[in-house]
N, C-alpha and C positions, 0 to 999 in steps of 0.2 A: 416662538420668536423671543430672542434674547436682546435686552437693551444693553447697549455697549457705549461707555464713555459719557454717560449722562452724569451731571453733577447738580448738586442741590441749588447752587446759586442761579441756575436757569430753570431747572426742572424739579419740581417738588413731587418726587416719586418715591414710594416706599423702598427702603433699602439702598437708596442712592447716597453716595458719600459726598462730602464737601470737597471743593477743589484742593485745599491744602492737604487733605488726607491722601490724595492720589498723585501729588506732584513730586518731582525730583526723586522719583523711585523707578525710573525706567528699567525694564528687564529685557532689553534687546540691543543689538549692536547698531552702529551707524548704518552699516549695509542693509540690515533688516528694517531699519527705520524708512529708508527710501521705498522698500517694497511695501511696507505697511501703508505709507501715504498714497502710493499709486493704487493699491487696492481700494482704499477708502474713496478715492476720487472716482473709481469705476462704478461705485454703488449707484442704484437706481433711485432717484428722488421720489419719495412716496408722499410727501406732505411739505407744503411751503406756505408762507404767508408774508405779507408786508412787514418789514421790521429788519433789524440788524442786531446780531449778537455783538456785545462789546466786552473787551478784556476786563475781567473782574478787578484787576490791580491798577490799570491805568486808563480805562475807558476807551482805548483804541478800538476802532471798528474792526471786527474779525471777519464777518461774513453775513450774508443774508440768512434769515431764519429758515432752515429746511432740514429734513431728516431723510436719510437714505437707507437702503437695505441691500443685502446680498441674498435674501431669501431665508436666512437663518438669523442674522444679527440686524438690528436697527441702531443707527447712530446719528447724532446731531452734527450739523455742519461745523460746529466749533471744535470737534474732536481732533481733527488734523492740526489745528492751530495750537492747541495745548500740548499735543504730543511733540510737535516740532520746537516749540518755544519754551516749554517748561518741563519737559521730560516726564510727561504724564504716564503713569503706570497703566498697563494693559493686562487683563487676566491672562494667565497661562493657557487656559483652555482655548481662548481666541487665538493666541499665537500658535498653538499646536494645530488648530483648524486651518489657519492660513498656510502653514507649512504643508499640510496634507493636500490642500487645494492648489499648491504651487503658486500661491498669491494671485489666483485668477478666479474671478466670479463666474460660476457656472449658470447656465439657464437665464441669461440676461433677458431674452425675448419673452420667456414665460413670466418673469417678474414684471416686466413692462406691460404685458397684457393683463396682469392681475393686480395692478397698483391699488385698486380700492380694497382688495383683501388685506394687503399689507398696511395700508393706511388705517383700516379698522382695527388691526392688531395693535398698532401704535397707540391709537386712541384708547383702546381697552386697557392698556398699561399705564396711561398717564392720569 
């Protein structure tokens, strides 16, 4: 499992960059942006708890605290917000992965039936 879009301001995970290190560096077109956001919204929620992520810069509420997966990548609920509002950079290997998968998550039922496995993967990386 690969962590995607995690930032230090929310998640103290080894190797994770700060928000300012990944902003205003988008590497995709506006058309692709829409496909990315739809893909992330299709992810299966594997972990959530009470609380809200707030914008690092202005304290605006972003979304509830939850993490999703496609079976390969795990991402936080704030990822779509920062991609859309601040042009957050995404790794090239993830963009290539999306293109190969035609921006469609495979095996959603399998992932839903094995949520505890993916949740344990997330916990082991945090």
